[in-house]
N, C-alpha and C positions, 0 to 999 in steps of 0.2 A: 063306128058299132065296137063293142066290148067285143075280146075274145070267149070261145064256151070253155069255160072251164069244167074237166067229166070230173067226178065224185071218183074216190077208190072204191074197187070193188075185190070181194073176195078174191075176187081170179088174180090179182095184185097182190097178192099175198101168200103165193108158193114158194112151198116149203124152200128153207136152200140148202137142206141136208146133202144132198148127193154133191149141189157145185162147191163146199164148204172148206175151208182151206184146214187142212188133219195139222195137228202140232204131235209131238211123242212128250207125251206127260214124263220122261224118264228121263229128255234133254237135259243135261249138262244147262247147255247155255241157251237156258227161257230168254226168251224175248221181255221187253215188253211192259207191263200189266196193265190194260187201257178198260176202263168203266163203259158200259155203255148208258147213255141218260137217258129219259123216254121225257119227255114236256106236254104238255097239257095246251093243247090248239084249238079248244074252244070250237073247235069244226067238227070232228066227227064223233061216231055217237062213242060211247061208252061196247057198246059191249061191242062195238066192232074194232073199237080200239084191243080190246082185250082175246078174239080172235085171232086181231094179228100176232100179239107176241107170243098166243099159244102154236101159230102155226112157224114164224118163225124165228124165235126164242126156243120152241121145240117145252116151253112151261106147259105145270099143268092149268085148270079152269081156276082152280081158288089162289094162286099164287100172281093166276094174270090176270082174275078181277081183284088183288092187293093191290098188285102195281098200279093197276091204273087208277083206282080210286089215290091211290099215294101221287100218283101225276095230277090229278084232274084237282087233289087238296091243297098239296105242298105245291103244285106250278110244276114239280117234277120227280121223278124218282131214278133210285139204277136199276138199270136191268139184271146186268150182270155182271161181272171180273172178268177177260179173257186178256190172251195175249192178243197184242196190236193189230194182226194178220186177222185175225177171229173175229173179234170188236169188231169192227174197220167193213168185215162180210154183214155183219149182221144186221151193226148201225145205215149199209146200205139197205139192207132185206125192208126194215123198216120204212126208210125214208122210200122204196119202189113202191111199198101196199100208198102212201101217205100223209105217215105218222111223220112229231117231228122229233128230229133223236142226233145226238150227238154221241163223238166217243172226247175221254178225258185222261190223260193220261195217271192210274192209279191215285203216285205221287203226291198229286195235285189235290184228290182230292181226299187223302188222310191230311196235308197240310191247312186246311182251306174249316179242316172239321177239329180242327187244331184249339182249346181254348188260348186265346195270344196273352194270357194271365201264366198259364205257365211250362216249365220251361221244357225244351224239347230234349 
């Protein structure tokens, strides 16, 4: 018999503000910046993905809809860029809600998006 898989619900997308790591924006020793990537999974409903983005990432409805549609059409979108502990926390929240997400160092994204013919 195949194991039953429970579909994620809005209860899985609890706001993470109370548990989110805090970072001192004026700190001279800034951590590594990482981007949180949202991937299209072909499973979750678009409305659910947008609501999770609103709750976990505290995005506006229009921004959540824009990122959800970008991930749908381009297979991924950058949700935002934070210091590594915050990015990891947000990525974990998205995954907990059943979305496909990952973090990537900002330096890797900038390098990937440069034209290979352009001098660095």
